[in-house]
N, C-alpha and C positions, 0 to 999 in steps of 0.2 A: 672409848678412844677411837674416833672415826679414822684418824690417820696415825699409824704407828711408824716409828723410825727405828731402823736397826743398822748395825755396821759390823765390821770385823774387829778382831782383837788388836789390830795395829793402830787404831785411832788414839789410844792412850788417853782417853778422857778421864778426869777425876771420878772415882767411884760414886761420890755423892751426887754428881751431875747425872750420871747414868741412872741412878735411882730416882732422882727428882723428876726426870722426864720420861722414865720408863723405857730408856733406850736399850734394846736387846743387842747382845754381842755374840757373834759366831767366831770361835777361835780358829786360828791357824794351827798347823802341826809343826813341831820342831823335833828333829832327830839328832841326838848326841850320844856318843859312846854306845851305839847300838840300841839305844832306847828311844822310842817314839812317844811323845806326849803332846798335850795341848798347851798353847801359850797361856800363861796366867793361871793355869790350873795345876798342872803337874810339872811344868818346867818354868823356872824363874830366870830373870836376867842374871842373877848371880851364878846360876848353873852354866849359862852360856859363857859368861865372862871367865869362869874358872876353866872351862874346857879350851876356849880359844887362847887362854893365857899359857897353856902347856904346849910344848914343842910337838908339832904335828897334829894338834887338836883340830878337829873338823866338826862343824855343825851345819846341818842342812835344814831347809824348811819346805813345807808343802801346804798347798791351799786347802781350805775346807772342801769337802765333797759337795756336789749338788744336793745329795741327800741330807747333809747337815743343814743346808739352807731351806730345803723343803720342810724339814721338821720345825725349824724356827718360824718359818712363815705360817705354817698351819697352827702352831701354838699361839701366835699372836692373833690370828683370825679367830681361833676358838675362844680367846680371851675377850673378844668383842671388837677388834679392829675391823673397819670396813675396807680400808686401803693401806698399803704398805709402801714405804720408801726406803730402799736398801742402798746404802752409800758406802763405797769401798775404796781401798788404796788403788793406786794407778794400775791399769791393765798392762802398762808397759813394764811394770816391776813384778807382777804376780798374776797368776791365773784365778785369783779370788773373784774378781769382777765377772769373769766368764762363768765360773761355777754358779754365782748368784743369778746370772742371766739365764742359764740352763734351768735352774730351779724355778725361776719366774715363769718360764714357758710351760712348766708342768702345773704350777698352781694357777696361772692365768695372768697374762701380761696386762690385762685390763685391771688387775688387782694389785700387782707388784710393779713398781717403777724402780729400776736399777740405775744408779748413778755412779759414774767413774769420776772420782775426785781428782784424778791426774796428779795425786800427791801421796804422801804417807805420813804416819805419826800424826801430830796435831795439824799438819797440813790437810789431812783428812778429817781429823777431829773437829776443827773449827767449822768445817762444812756440815758435819753431823750436828753440831751444836746449833748452828743457824737453822737447820731443818727442824730440829726438835723444838726450838723456840717458836718457829712458825706454826708447827702442829699444835703446840700448847695454846696458841692464840686463836685457834680455830680455822687455820688456813686449809685450803683444799689440797689434795695430793699433788696436783700440778704445781701449786704455789709452794708447797713444801720442797718439792724437787728443785724448783727454780731457785729457792733460797740457798739450797746446798750448792747448786752450780755457780751461782753468782759469787758466793763466798770462796769457793774453791778457785775460781778464776782469778780472784783478787788476792790470793794468798801466795806468799813466797817463802821458800825454805832454803836456808843456808846452813852448811855444816862443815866440820873439819874432822878428819880421822887420823889416827896415828900411822896407819898403813893402808894402802889401797888394795892390799892382797885379798882381804875378805870380800870386798866388792867385786874384785876380778873373779874369784873362785865361784861366787854366786851368780856371775853373769850380769851384774848390775852396772858394770862399767866396762868399757872396751879395754882389751889387753894392751893396746898402744898407750893409752892414758896411764894405766897401772905401771907399765914398764918405765914410762917417763918419770913418774913420781919416785920409783925405786932407784933408777939410774942416777938421777940428779940430786937425790936426797932432799927433795923439796916437800913442802907441806901444802898441798893444794886446798884452796877453799872451793867447796863444791856447792852446787845448787840443783834443784829439781826444775827442769825446763821441759815443757810439753810431756810431762809424765815420766821423764827419764833423768837419771843422775848424770850430770856433766860437770867437768871442771870449769870453774869461773876465773880463778887466778892462782898463781903459784908464788909462794914465799919460802924463805929458807929455814925458818924456825917455828916451833909450836907457838911461842909467845907472840910472834908477829902474825901468825895465822889467826890467833884469837883476836888480836887487835883489828885485823882486817875484817873479821867476822862482825865485830861490833860496828865498825865503820860502814860496812855494807848495809846493816840493819838501819843505822841512823840515816843513811842516804835514801834508803827505800821508804822510810816513814815520811820524811819531808814535812814534819810538823802536823800530819793528820792524826786524829785519834785512832789508836790501834790496840789490838790484843797481841800479846806475845806469849810464846811457849819456849822454854829452854829445856832441851833434852840432853841426856848423857847416858853413857854406859860405863859403869864402874868408875865414874869420875865426878863424884858429888861436889868435891871442893872446887874443881874447875868450873862446874856448872853454877855453883853459888857465886863465885867471883864474877862470872859472866852476867848473872842476873843482877848483881849489885851495880855493875857498870852500866847495864842497860837502864836500870831505874834512874840513874844519874843522867844518862845521855839522852833519854827519850822522855821529855816532860809531858808529851801527849799520851803517855801510856795509860790505858784504862783498866786492863786486867793482865795479869802475868801468872802463868802456870809453870812450875818447875817440876819435872818428873824424869824418872829413869826410863829409858827405852825398854820395851819388852823384849822377850826372847827372839821373836821372829825378825824384827828389824835389827836388833842387836847382833844377831848372827852374821849380818852382812856388813856392818860398819865396824865391829870389833871394839874391845875395851879401849877406853880413852876418848872415844868419839864424843863430840859435843855439837849441838846445833841449835838454831833459832828459827822459829816459825813466826812469820808476820802476817796478821790477818786484820781486816777491817774491824773496828770496834763495834760492839753491840750497843744498844741503848744502855745508858749508865745504870739504870735501875736493874736491868737484867744482869749486867756484869757484876754488880754488887751482890746480887742474890746467888749467882753461880760461882763466883770466885771470892768467897769471904776472906781467904787468906792473902789475897793479892796485896792488900795494904801493908801487911807486916812482912811480906816476902816469904811466907810459908810455902812449902813445897807440896804440891798435890801428888798423890801416889799415882803411878801409871797403871793402866789396864782396868779391867772390870770383870764382873762375873760372866764367864762365857756360857754359851748355850751348850746343851749336851751334844756330844759328837756321835755321828752315825757310823764312823769308821773312816780310815784314812785311805786315800788313793795312793797307789804305788809311785806315781809320777811326781817329780818335784813341781814346785809352783808353776814354773814356766813350761 
């Protein structure tokens, strides 16, 4: 494998896709109830939803250490890779990209290319998948990284949360926006812009927020072939209803992934959150191979096998 692709645990690609392309995953850390563990390994989305659902429940997250990335990079190089492309969630939302960059400087920046997806969840995952497909086709490291950047730049993420409090606590949205949502009892439709979470519009009810979420996606698609991902935390019925409506409203849909958010992103959006990621569609044959459940609406599980951790940094992600 001349070029290997790896990412962090917030990409939430289906496990079979990770295995098919040999995509390595470095996990973030999640701290709840005084216990620190790794996302997708020792702490699950259900754990996070349970703690956040209790009065005063707090969950925090922490980036992987540079040592975690160094270990992953060396393992892939020892396995036969000549070059590595490491693609991660937005540097505006987490210190993960910076940890990967520090690790790359130790291993060799001529060997490791680190890409900031400027997004999260499948907003990052679709960029990783585009890179993995390019690598499988024999592309160079520069071409693989460019495939990730192009897909990331063309990807849009829209979501709705039950409360802005979790985003405010984690520093992922400004206190003024969080206060506005609480004071007026509105349900903001949010999106990721320039790597940051910002309000897009405000509506009065959850039902109307979901309707606007669908309409935003339909407007964004504009008839072009697309891939979609529907995410949720502890809201499978809401996510499935959203997926059904999107299948009906987006005739140009090529592939659809439905998955629960992992612990690291779930900690900041809270239970009840739902979102949609819109990305350019891949070649039809690739989509059929990588998303065999898309036709019948099956849900792909979130997360993937994380790399071994070298230890947690005491500082939070940011």
